[in-house]
Steps between C-alpha positions, in 0.01 A plus 500: 500500500611849431495755782195665338313169488575439865379844586176445310424198726597689813281803403209269442529358852543846649176619337309210641652509849192649659273247327737222616474622861123497482504153344713371791276667756191319358680166537593571856143597590368152414591247771666179382622344823640150480393338725210471457587518129170629349663693220266494202351850578848651486581324173176633346579855613856473362363365167260799479778751555729325246217488242456864562859547386420319172642157584329171407485309828467125521327369815614153597286379786667226697262200552324511843635168615859598415454831689365332814778239493737797506333628819326798326144602411533647145768593254497630143830557322519785250712485185572778252688428175639766276665368190723735314626245245717193487746466786531396863214488751566692821277439798455761769349352822356675806262374762183673625445294814638648821552399862234631739577850631545417874523765770697818542401703194499882515262515205232288328682200350255513206495878476795559262579817683780707352718709733805692378520301179463164675198272467400282795289179487511128515641372178624833371850355488441121507403492219208702370755768408634277223153459344550867440871477415453236235173630349621853453842384371312297232277800422808710442642241257174497306511881468870514415464402133830314522562206265463205737486125464368258758222486757450646845272313734367628838430210742295653786441219746342452841663231716859604569428513872378138476795374291431600134395157383162613373634829367814481282535133564152437360545722202816320404368153575184562292702629205329836515844664473840385372735801552867518406586740783326613819523801723324468836400755757806582716388763757834679480722662240775254512493212254429170672653190328464244776291443811432253778264212488245419767356194671176526700419202723203440731597279797227337702615382841255256650479391863212396723266733699446467870350693790741772623464356851658170369750605232680178552218310329545692173774576253568870471521599135596857590794386714625290208440797264702719728793258483467504121495880501817518701671262262379688196627836630839339577509360145430855372798632696719234337396622148714810555804282426371429144580782261370560149739612227229721348543868582200629697414152652649400833396157633196275551244595759212341684188660658207344681223731380181341638418293806159363593379243757343404820136447608455702818701639793426198718578236239834342405548603128447210265600665172722789410576607143795709385557673163871518405664727244836375393689725254763335289793668318545440120780245567266266698300210356130544581424131518796439736399793712147360542631145574737638763230714665257206517762274653603768751138553611423129526816428696438783743138405564593134550690607812161550684331168577135471370532787245406450137594750226354563155674730257330657193666708236319830430744649256827421326633800315830448319767761507546732199835420333637683199449341159700570183349811340410677815819704476359679188196610700705602797752700299234692309305589818822603680608718210169690477456520875849647535410774248158577653573459873851636482695232679628148455227241539613170646388153382478274803286257696228548763399278793128487415327279239280612213306380199808565287626154594210342300619655175853397573388144579342492159832581335427874446777751576354720772596802712304715742469878462225750569393807684647540841782641725833335575339216696171342600556621851512862379154446346353352821409193292265267699502755780284793617523819290618320186607784264632591162677814391315599187810630334650148535191368315562745213871408474438126512245534219756676283760231571262220406379677188852563373610148579204359303582728213858362488386138533244542219711717268418388152 
């Protein structure tokens, strides 16, 4: 591209920045919390807004049985395809489902309030912002008049918070899309080329109830669960000695995020369930991690006489590892981001997991990039007062548009 052609694209995005901000606000105002995962209303509102921009929107409703098996209520994936001519297919993926807002907000989490150039609201950074980033980048390409070849697809999905299998995973599995490259929502302006994997296990510790006046006649499931908890936290401490070679990723981690159990205050608990989140670094083998975790839990619980344990996998998300071809995406994004943001933009790993792994697992070179600050923490992602600097939204849109223009240069 010539400098004048680049400026044409940037000017188009600048002219539409107010409309882009209003578009994002409308997305934030429609709740799409997951859980419970009843997201069809948000998908319909997003489709209406996108159709108002002149896009043809495909609505791909996931079958009800598949949605329920995924622990959700409703999900409709949106796909937009813009073919400029023969050439590569580039998928841009962002998710519209969000974690529930929780406590501690200084503003309405669905209000999309703007203060001093910053928008606040649940999902404004993770990742409704990139519905806006990708849609307005594509619009700028359409208006540019540049000779382009290839296709841009927007994959706007609704189950990232539940694992992504009925979002991008389902689109790829059903053959609805077969992209050559993918860019996924990144929540920060560094380029992410690798990320952790994640294993979620539900552990059911079973004992035998008894009257609290005669605890010796029962088998205390909570006491056994407490022993297991102590062992799990000690295991997590040991993970600090395992280091990843990927910049931006430190070591494996383990968190017990949910505990439930007991009958009443005066009854020896008969059942306690735990939900475990085990993050794995890119160098780890997911199947081996799961096998080791199961063996560790079973061995620990066997130390308490009369205790039975049942383990159920909730999620196994593989790490994102770089594929040949990803370096082309990363280099283009870094070059344009350096020019627009005015500083060197790193390409590194992050310790979370995302839908990007599903494209990579299908053999598609994938990186993450989108609207956001230096890190997810700066955006208060998954926390109260989630926020996005609107100038960062504008800059990210320009970076994506210019990157696409280079990828599709005829």
